[in-house]
VOGU-3710 file (C-alpha; in Angstrom, 3 decimals, decimal comma):
1> mnkeyeelkn> -15,963/-18,772/14,160  -15,004/-18,242/10,494  -18,643/-18,325/9,378  -19,700/-15,872/12,092  -16,746/-13,637/11,227  -17,551/-13,685/7,492  -21,200/-12,844/8,125  -20,322/-9,961/10,462  -17,635/-8,616/8,122  -19,982/-8,723/5,114
11> llnkysyeyy> -22,759/-7,059/7,115  -20,457/-4,217/8,169  -19,262/-3,734/4,587  -22,901/-3,561/3,487  -23,686/-0,919/6,125  -20,565/1,044/5,176  -21,557/0,997/1,472  -25,054/2,213/2,323  -23,698/5,017/4,485  -20,713/6,293/2,470
21> vldkptvtdy> -21,637/5,510/-1,140  -25,443/5,474/-1,279  -25,844/8,051/1,521  -28,755/5,935/2,800  -27,763/4,443/6,170  -29,968/1,656/7,509  -28,445/1,469/11,017  -27,392/4,094/13,558  -23,746/5,083/14,029  -23,846/3,484/17,479
31> eydmllrkli> -25,080/0,145/16,110  -22,366/0,177/13,468  -19,651/1,056/16,008  -20,734/-1,763/18,347  -20,653/-4,313/15,521  -17,248/-3,041/14,387  -15,924/-3,361/17,927  -17,172/-6,956/18,009  -15,406/-7,683/14,707  -12,127/-6,178/15,902
41> kmeeenpdii> -12,314/-8,243/19,108  -12,729/-11,390/16,970  -9,669/-10,398/14,940  -7,594/-9,706/18,051  -8,409/-13,128/19,457  -7,906/-14,882/16,103  -5,380/-12,905/14,013  -5,303/-15,645/11,359  -8,866/-14,905/10,276  -8,324/-11,223/9,410
51> asdspsqkvg> -9,548/-10,709/5,848  -8,074/-8,166/3,464  -11,543/-6,652/2,972  -12,264/-6,281/6,683  -13,484/-2,773/7,620  -10,824/-2,796/10,328  -8,241/-2,382/7,550  -9,492/1,161/6,862  -8,197/2,757/10,062  -4,635/3,324/8,835
61> gkilkgfesv> -1,476/3,107/10,903  1,274/1,673/8,727  4,254/3,992/8,343  6,282/3,477/5,185  9,906/4,318/4,452  8,894/5,635/1,049  6,567/4,928/-1,842  7,333/2,185/-4,348  7,043/3,044/-8,037  4,176/1,571/-10,065
71> vhnvkmqslq> 4,267/1,222/-13,864  0,690/1,717/-15,050  -0,782/-1,068/-17,167  -2,940/1,545/-18,909  -1,504/5,008/-19,460  -3,178/7,636/-17,228  -3,413/10,576/-19,585  -4,347/14,151/-18,813  -7,022/16,139/-20,671  -6,855/19,007/-23,115
81> dafgadeird> -8,302/22,171/-21,534  -10,900/24,476/-23,086  -11,774/27,927/-21,772  -14,718/28,920/-23,938  -17,726/27,554/-25,848  -16,023/28,015/-29,236  -13,199/25,676/-28,181  -15,812/23,040/-27,261  -17,475/23,472/-30,666  -14,071/23,024/-32,335
91> fdrrvkavcp> -13,664/19,776/-30,371  -17,112/18,660/-31,602  -16,156/19,357/-35,238  -12,998/17,247/-34,895  -14,948/14,372/-33,334  -17,830/14,483/-35,848  -15,366/14,475/-38,760  -14,398/10,929/-37,719  -17,581/9,766/-35,948  -20,631/11,683/-37,298
101> naeytvepki> -23,018/9,926/-34,863  -20,943/10,535/-31,765  -22,729/11,223/-28,469  -21,269/12,963/-25,422  -21,443/12,621/-21,672  -20,797/15,574/-19,354  -19,725/15,402/-15,725  -18,207/17,751/-13,124  -14,414/17,818/-13,173  -13,415/16,957/-9,614
111> dglsvsleye> -10,459/18,999/-8,418  -8,499/16,281/-6,667  -5,788/13,693/-7,217  -6,156/11,070/-9,945  -5,512/7,475/-8,873  -5,664/3,946/-10,242  -7,281/1,104/-8,259  -6,496/-2,529/-9,122  -8,606/-5,553/-8,144  -7,883/-9,267/-8,427
121> nslfvrgstr> -10,622/-11,823/-7,795  -12,779/-8,878/-6,640  -10,270/-7,850/-3,917  -8,489/-4,494/-3,824  -4,787/-5,272/-4,251  -3,095/-2,031/-5,256  -3,685/1,696/-5,604  -1,352/4,233/-7,179  -1,108/7,911/-8,065  -1,116/9,123/-11,662
131> gdgmvgedvt> 2,482/10,352/-11,463  3,656/11,252/-14,957  0,962/9,091/-16,526  3,321/6,184/-17,104  4,760/5,677/-13,598  3,066/6,566/-10,315  3,511/5,834/-6,613  2,053/2,943/-4,636  -0,287/4,496/-2,046  -2,341/1,363/-1,344
141> nnlktvktip> -2,316/1,690/2,449  -3,498/5,284/2,318  -6,229/4,493/-0,214  -7,513/1,720/2,027  -8,448/4,408/4,549  -10,826/6,077/2,066  -14,216/4,798/3,197  -15,794/4,990/-0,260  -13,231/2,637/-1,803  -14,534/-0,960/-1,598
151> lrlnvpvqrl> -11,943/-3,485/-0,438  -14,088/-6,258/-1,992  -16,354/-5,738/-4,990  -20,044/-6,618/-5,047  -19,576/-8,526/-8,310  -17,182/-11,343/-9,290  -14,331/-10,008/-11,432  -11,052/-11,776/-12,096  -9,152/-8,576/-12,818  -10,243/-4,929/-12,907
161> evrgevfmpk> -8,447/-1,593/-13,013  -10,394/1,644/-12,564  -9,493/5,300/-12,445  -10,900/7,839/-10,023  -10,328/11,188/-8,367  -9,539/11,385/-4,652  -10,739/14,628/-3,122  -11,276/16,318/0,216  -14,842/17,496/0,929  -15,170/21,250/1,440
171> ksfeklnaer> -16,114/20,990/5,131  -13,140/18,724/5,845  -10,878/21,172/4,020  -12,104/24,101/6,124  -11,676/22,096/9,344  -8,163/20,951/8,420  -7,015/24,465/7,534  -8,470/25,858/10,767  -6,508/23,242/12,747  -3,298/24,037/10,848
181> eeagetsfan> -3,753/27,773/11,420  -4,213/27,134/15,156  -1,027/25,081/15,231  0,930/27,763/13,382  1,312/25,546/10,316  0,926/26,671/6,714  -2,626/26,115/5,514  -3,374/24,299/2,255  -4,120/26,567/-0,701  -7,111/24,547/-1,923
191> prnaaagslr> -8,852/21,179/-1,438  -6,791/19,557/-4,195  -3,498/20,353/-2,447  -4,980/19,105/0,808  -6,067/15,814/-0,782  -2,701/15,306/-2,478  -0,822/16,147/0,726  -2,968/13,697/2,685  -2,637/10,854/0,194  1,143/11,164/0,100
201> qldssiaakr> 1,639/10,768/3,866  3,970/7,926/4,796  1,867/7,383/7,931  -1,516/6,100/6,734  -3,167/6,996/10,058  -2,814/10,656/9,021  -4,629/9,978/5,744  -7,332/8,153/7,720  -8,030/11,283/9,799  -8,353/13,551/6,757
211> nldififnvq> -11,794/12,249/5,658  -10,851/11,754/1,998  -13,444/10,720/-0,572  -13,387/9,460/-4,172  -15,413/9,342/-7,371  -14,612/6,585/-9,882  -15,028/7,784/-13,454  -13,460/5,229/-15,797  -12,840/1,520/-16,353  -9,201/1,239/-17,388
221> svsgmefkth> -9,270/-2,488/-18,079  -11,425/-5,483/-17,141  -11,280/-9,218/-17,772  -14,257/-11,316/-18,860  -16,643/-8,563/-19,972  -17,036/-5,783/-22,505  -18,922/-2,491/-22,557  -20,266/-0,615/-25,557  -20,602/2,810/-23,936  -19,163/4,865/-21,137
231> lesleflkka> -22,578/5,088/-19,444  -22,848/1,293/-19,523  -19,457/1,006/-17,790  -20,605/3,495/-15,121  -23,653/1,325/-14,390  -21,315/-1,632/-13,903  -19,110/0,427/-11,565  -22,142/1,335/-9,438  -23,178/-2,326/-9,165  -19,611/-3,275/-8,229
241> gfkviddnta> -19,790/-0,917/-5,233  -17,953/2,170/-6,461  -19,072/5,736/-5,916  -19,718/7,408/-9,279  -21,271/10,724/-10,299  -24,852/9,794/-11,104  -25,415/11,601/-14,411  -26,493/9,170/-17,132  -27,488/11,467/-19,973  -25,980/11,228/-23,481
251> ysdiegaler> -26,029/14,303/-25,737  -26,018/13,905/-29,534  -25,778/17,657/-30,034  -22,861/19,701/-28,696  -25,229/22,542/-27,756  -26,981/20,204/-25,322  -23,598/19,372/-23,794  -22,774/23,085/-23,537  -26,060/23,708/-21,752  -25,168/21,000/-19,224
261> ikeigderrk> -21,733/22,609/-18,746  -23,477/25,877/-17,915  -25,797/24,090/-15,456  -22,822/22,531/-13,654  -21,172/25,955/-13,515  -24,291/27,458/-11,940  -24,696/24,573/-9,452  -21,095/23,830/-8,534  -20,933/26,078/-5,472  -23,651/23,941/-3,918
271> yyydtdgavi> -21,614/20,741/-4,322  -19,902/19,356/-1,223  -16,736/18,847/-3,275  -14,604/21,290/-5,252  -14,896/21,318/-9,035  -12,995/23,599/-11,389  -14,630/22,523/-14,640  -16,655/19,958/-16,587  -15,437/16,987/-18,613  -16,972/16,145/-22,012
281> kvnsllhrel> -16,387/12,574/-23,196  -17,418/10,593/-26,257  -19,881/7,985/-24,991  -19,214/5,128/-27,451  -16,095/3,104/-26,608  -15,784/2,056/-30,269  -15,767/5,714/-31,288  -13,033/6,332/-28,720  -10,863/3,710/-30,386  -11,436/5,300/-33,787
291> lgettkvprw> -10,549/8,760/-32,487  -7,422/7,538/-30,687  -5,034/9,771/-28,762  -1,984/11,966/-29,018  1,129/11,332/-26,938  -0,370/13,486/-24,171  -4,174/13,555/-24,380  -7,083/11,469/-25,709  -8,888/12,894/-28,764  -12,231/11,726/-27,391
301> aiafkypaeq> -12,398/13,958/-24,293  -11,849/17,570/-23,294  -12,069/19,561/-20,044  -13,912/22,875/-19,877  -12,379/25,087/-17,160  -14,514/27,648/-15,348  -12,818/31,002/-14,773  -12,244/31,885/-11,117  -14,376/34,836/-10,062  -12,111/37,629/-8,862
311> kettiknifi> -13,037/41,020/-7,454  -11,088/44,176/-6,716  -11,307/45,669/-3,240  -9,281/47,756/-0,770  -7,546/46,492/2,375  -8,822/48,749/5,169  -6,866/47,158/8,012  -4,908/44,095/9,135  -5,857/42,716/12,532  -4,615/39,830/14,678
321> nvgrtgvltp> -6,463/36,698/15,821  -4,951/34,756/18,721  -5,693/31,036/18,458  -6,122/28,553/21,269  -2,476/27,463/20,914  -1,243/31,044/21,209  -0,508/31,506/17,492  -1,010/35,067/16,226  -2,631/35,000/12,789  -2,950/38,207/10,748
331> aaefetvsia> -6,155/38,747/8,770  -7,158/41,396/6,250  -10,284/43,492/6,612  -11,371/44,935/3,278  -14,289/46,727/1,689  -17,123/44,210/1,341  -17,539/42,626/-2,094  -19,846/39,891/-3,393  -17,909/36,902/-4,692  -18,906/33,297/-5,448
341> gtnvskatlh> -22,390/34,000/-4,165  -21,590/35,546/-0,762  -20,499/38,883/0,707  -16,864/38,840/1,782  -15,040/41,368/3,956  -12,199/39,400/5,589  -9,462/36,957/4,593  -6,671/35,272/6,506  -3,135/36,378/5,653  -1,617/33,324/7,402
351> nldyirqkdi> 1,645/34,833/8,688  4,126/37,670/8,201  6,116/35,734/5,593  2,977/35,439/3,456  2,321/39,196/3,756  5,898/40,054/2,770  5,921/37,555/-0,106  2,788/39,115/-1,630  3,939/42,641/-0,675  0,600/43,416/1,003
361> kigdkvliqk> 0,184/46,817/2,632  -2,711/48,432/4,469  -4,586/50,595/1,971  -3,661/48,456/-1,042  -6,030/47,717/-3,903  -6,075/43,919/-4,246  -7,723/41,160/-6,264  -9,441/38,511/-4,149  -11,061/35,183/-4,923  -12,284/32,159/-3,024
371> agdiipevvk> -9,876/29,229/-2,938  -11,948/26,288/-4,099  -14,959/28,616/-3,956  -14,679/28,349/-0,167  -12,042/30,429/1,553  -11,397/34,072/0,605  -7,800/34,776/-0,352  -5,766/37,675/-1,688  -4,671/36,767/-5,220  -2,380/39,729/-5,830
381> vlsekrtgee> -1,731/43,346/-4,981  -2,580/45,905/-7,675  0,643/47,789/-7,051  0,128/50,015/-10,098  -2,832/51,589/-8,256  -0,817/52,624/-5,191  -1,100/56,287/-4,169  1,764/56,438/-1,691  -0,569/56,484/1,290  -0,336/52,726/1,853
391> fefnmpencp> 1,743/51,560/4,811  3,487/48,366/5,863  2,103/46,004/8,485  4,301/44,603/11,243  3,536/41,917/13,776  2,970/43,298/17,292  5,656/42,833/19,921  2,970/42,084/22,499  -0,102/39,862/22,425  -3,194/41,969/21,641
401> vcgapvhree> -5,244/39,874/24,083  -3,080/39,803/27,207  -0,135/42,124/26,477  2,512/39,420/26,968  5,618/39,388/24,735  5,309/37,664/21,360  7,972/35,150/20,332  8,944/33,638/17,000  11,056/30,511/17,160  13,922/30,161/14,725
411> geaayrctnf> 12,832/28,309/11,593  9,104/28,822/12,222  6,687/31,145/10,448  4,348/31,488/13,431  4,488/34,172/16,116  3,173/33,002/19,495  1,952/34,592/22,682  4,349/33,535/25,438  1,766/33,842/28,210  0,764/30,470/29,578
421> acpaqavrti> -2,318/32,165/31,085  -3,377/34,206/28,041  -7,214/34,293/27,982  -7,204/33,408/24,278  -5,667/30,031/25,067  -6,771/29,572/28,674  -9,484/26,950/28,087  -7,235/24,591/26,108  -4,343/25,098/28,514  -6,417/24,349/31,623
431> ihfvsrnamd> -8,156/21,323/30,059  -4,713/19,890/29,321  -3,490/20,733/32,834  -6,301/18,793/34,567  -6,215/15,830/32,145  -5,517/12,300/33,303  -1,902/12,166/32,097  -1,125/15,569/33,623  -2,481/16,588/37,057  -5,370/14,091/36,826
441> iegmgpsvvq> -8,079/16,201/38,502  -11,065/13,908/38,171  -14,392/15,649/37,610  -12,988/18,792/36,017  -14,014/18,182/32,435  -14,095/20,698/29,552  -17,604/21,948/30,366  -16,684/22,630/34,017  -13,478/24,416/32,948  -15,395/26,581/30,491
451> klideklisn> -17,993/27,458/33,114  -15,343/28,386/35,685  -13,728/30,713/33,155  -17,065/32,210/32,104  -17,871/32,910/35,761  -14,403/34,481/36,159  -13,535/32,082/38,968  -10,326/31,009/37,204  -8,172/32,485/34,438  -5,193/30,117/34,595
461> sadiytlnkd> -4,264/26,688/35,943  -2,927/28,004/39,246  -6,314/29,569/40,024  -7,743/26,037/40,347  -6,038/25,811/43,747  -7,871/28,884/45,037  -11,325/27,335/44,498  -13,529/26,299/47,383  -16,658/24,200/47,653  -19,008/27,210/47,594
471> dlvnidklge> -17,519/28,321/44,260  -18,325/24,959/42,723  -21,785/24,059/44,066  -23,672/26,002/41,404  -21,228/25,416/38,562  -22,724/23,233/35,849  -25,232/21,869/38,404  -22,513/20,033/40,293  -24,321/19,908/43,614  -22,879/19,450/47,113
481> ksaqnlinai> -21,442/15,955/46,716  -19,865/16,479/43,290  -18,442/19,824/44,386  -16,814/18,205/47,423  -15,453/15,354/45,283  -13,885/17,884/42,937  -12,316/19,798/45,823  -10,898/16,478/47,092  -9,476/15,728/43,629  -7,878/19,174/43,449
491> eksknnclsr> -6,345/18,693/46,900  -5,053/15,247/45,964  -3,380/16,597/42,812  -1,143/18,840/44,932  0,881/15,754/45,835  1,673/14,733/42,253  5,241/14,308/41,079  6,949/17,295/39,452  6,878/15,408/36,138  3,074/15,643/36,022
501> llfglgirhi> 3,128/19,351/36,795  5,781/19,922/34,147  3,776/18,037/31,522  0,596/19,815/32,618  2,116/23,220/31,889  1,664/22,481/28,180  5,158/23,621/27,157  5,693/23,176/23,422  7,592/20,010/22,444  7,530/18,689/26,051
511> gqsaarstak> 5,595/15,444/26,243  5,238/13,014/29,137  8,525/11,260/28,548  10,490/14,528/28,291  8,766/15,892/31,417  9,609/12,710/33,321  13,286/12,768/32,264  13,652/16,482/33,062  12,054/16,178/36,496  14,179/13,148/37,371
521> hfknidniis> 17,385/14,890/36,293  16,872/18,299/37,975  14,911/17,081/41,042  12,962/20,337/41,550  11,463/23,122/39,481  13,891/25,788/40,712  16,813/23,816/39,260  14,996/23,618/35,917  14,255/27,351/35,967  17,924/28,206/36,553
531> asaeeiaeid> 19,312/25,712/33,987  20,606/26,814/30,593  19,317/25,291/27,356  22,660/23,512/26,942  22,379/21,947/30,406  18,836/20,785/29,716  19,902/19,275/26,383  22,409/17,034/28,199  19,509/14,891/29,451  18,910/11,654/27,559
541> digmimarsl> 16,019/11,944/25,063  16,002/15,767/25,304  17,101/17,539/22,138  18,046/21,179/21,704  14,590/22,113/20,342  12,971/20,769/23,531  15,634/22,424/25,692  15,137/25,830/24,062  11,385/25,499/24,407  11,731/24,849/28,145
551> rsffdeeqnl> 14,205/27,685/28,542  11,962/30,061/26,591  8,948/29,162/28,741  10,723/29,892/32,008  12,236/33,091/30,636  8,800/34,703/30,638  7,929/36,609/33,817  4,205/35,772/33,673  4,999/32,053/33,601  7,233/32,381/36,645
561> kiidafkaan> 4,334/34,086/38,427  2,216/31,005/37,706  4,934/28,811/39,248  5,010/31,051/42,324  1,223/30,699/42,601  1,568/26,895/42,532  4,116/27,072/45,327  1,886/29,388/47,367  -0,938/26,855/47,037  1,413/24,075/48,274
571> vnteyidesa> 1,436/22,257/44,943  4,425/19,921/44,929  7,298/21,127/42,728  9,765/18,393/43,714  10,617/15,150/41,951  9,136/12,115/43,693  10,893/8,820/43,172  7,830/6,734/42,486  9,943/3,612/42,182  10,118/3,370/45,974
581> gfdnrfagkt> 8,759/-0,031/46,933  9,408/-1,390/43,424  12,163/-3,844/42,627  14,509/-3,668/39,611  12,983/-6,498/37,573  13,309/-4,445/34,350  16,793/-3,127/35,141  18,975/-3,009/32,039  15,990/-3,602/29,741  14,821/-1,241/27,006
591> ivvtgtletl> 11,119/-1,699/26,350  8,924/-0,129/23,657  5,173/0,250/24,144  3,096/0,535/20,980  -0,562/0,352/19,980  -3,670/0,662/22,147  -3,682/-1,483/25,292  -6,902/-2,911/26,721  -6,682/-1,716/30,340  -3,583/0,470/30,609
601> kraeaedlie> -2,852/3,794/28,966  0,463/3,757/27,118  1,859/6,327/29,601  0,792/4,114/32,525  2,644/1,135/31,063  5,741/3,300/30,542  5,495/4,505/34,143  5,489/0,906/35,366  8,495/0,065/33,197  10,504/2,940/34,675
611> kyggkaaksv> 9,347/2,268/38,248  10,698/-1,256/37,891  14,053/0,062/36,678  13,632/-0,234/32,919  13,858/2,300/30,114  10,686/3,116/28,155  11,966/3,869/24,668  10,032/5,464/21,810  11,563/3,589/18,889  12,517/-0,014/18,137
621> skntsfvlag> 16,178/-0,876/17,538  18,432/-3,904/17,836  18,978/-2,870/21,476  15,276/-3,194/22,325  14,686/-5,967/24,904  11,037/-6,533/24,009  7,974/-4,759/22,623  4,656/-4,474/24,451  2,112/-4,360/21,624  -1,576/-3,517/21,732
631> esagskleka> -4,232/-3,004/19,085  -3,161/-1,185/15,859  0,513/-1,515/16,806  1,695/-0,547/13,306  5,268/-0,088/12,130  6,997/-0,585/15,504  5,528/-4,078/15,719  6,561/-4,828/12,129  10,117/-3,651/12,795  10,336/-5,753/15,967
641> qklgikvide> 9,216/-8,836/14,040  11,781/-8,182/11,298  14,563/-7,809/13,877  13,430/-10,924/15,747  12,715/-8,962/18,937  10,346/-10,562/21,434  6,792/-9,192/21,360  4,390/-9,540/24,306  0,783/-8,532/24,878  -0,702/-6,679/27,845
651> teflkmven> -1,706/-9,876/29,655  1,881/-11,149/29,640  3,174/-7,722/30,688  0,813/-7,562/33,661  1,934/-11,052/34,710  5,542/-9,793/34,663  4,536/-6,876/36,873  2,399/-8,967/39,259  5,122/-11,557/39,711
//
């Protein structure tokens, strides 16, 4: 088994290196995924064989209490900045005064977060942030999720420390900001902030989802070998399995280096990563020693910073976009200008707080630029050019899409449409409503939902119960049989417990557990509708934020109309005690479910626990009776082990249920 495991692990690491570092995959994604699944199954069956360099260790999941401090073995200095060619020539004169034969390398300056990676016996053992240069933070678990960081080197090295720059690719940055805007969260200002924010997450599964990348640019220290030049050390880093910027030219003349700086400046908008400058380094490592360093910066390197291109324009209007989660996002429409190679006429203004902070008014002259050469942003208002005809923008009181009232929760920047059936958010809302953990309408997938909306057969979740077979036959080529099956599934869903309906409504902050507790406590939807926020908050596991969210939802007339439509269609709005026919074998027990189970969804396991009289808790404490742990169980499993709490797997749990 160990030999087979080692061979499979090494093969997967080889494929990963080819895909992420060399950008030359030799197998399909499907083939890789199937092999990875096989490896993970081996590790589940034989936990003792899990190697520290297994690709399974890159998925994230550990949640830390905080970051430990790391004292750097080699100081991680910053660079002196230069903003013009004459400053680079001055740098050259200082270098040549000490080392007349000095040569230079030039590389793009990645706008990311500088980190140190440490290896022992070729294995990655620790990664840390730069911090103040002397002391950083241990972010090893998060760095393990970066696919371009090798967990085992391709060459034997007793000890190695390297320095690199973690960054977020431009496309990932755009995607992340779009998701945050939809959720009403503050977007990141630039890719560097996004990378830093991702790397400093205590939950490494968040970092794993952010698609971070890295370039390694320096050997900090190494045992058993020496290099004469920087370019020689980069060749070693490539052989070891690191991703480096492949530019192996040395310039003896500073004018040649300046020409390369100009080339990088001209090309940088085509790069898939953000760069704000170019770094010039002395190539010879002996020359570096002779040149030395100040207390802050090395004398053998300098960073040339490209000026951000800014243009003046006029804000013609501010309009509102309504996202799929109901968030109203203001955006500026201005006179078109060409900037960073493209014509720009619009820019997001995020939220009203942002507009007030920058004192933006309709009609203002403003300076704009592209954050990270990607996303247009208003840099500042040219208030000295105001004529008195500018006027202030205010958020609308009603949704511009459906006309429903707009609500801003206390402590939040986002304004939201309160209409559950708002067309701008209808698709997402209905897909959630029919999902397995909600009303579980089998056969009504996203494509069917979209088609039904496009054909104007439904506009909200309640409309589903007005559909008939003839409506469905020609939708997405369903055919007679599939259409009838879907009608049967819709009819069956009418008999679901109130808890499923409540969860399916997609009320903010109300998950499955909260929906279940609320339904059980109030027994029917009319009691919930008439309850105050304070009464709702009296339920176990329901806090005041959840209670206010529920109260706010049922305060809106259009949402009550949806409830009336459910009742008219004979959808059940009463609590059903699904524990009927179940004994109390888990009575008095508090059980935590964590990780991914093989056959059961986590919600299904929690349902069984409660049907058999137990309490399905969300966190592990000394009062926890036992933990049901699946794959990638993470911190809850670790805490249970530390507290000496019994841990069982799904097989043992199912035996408990069957018996």
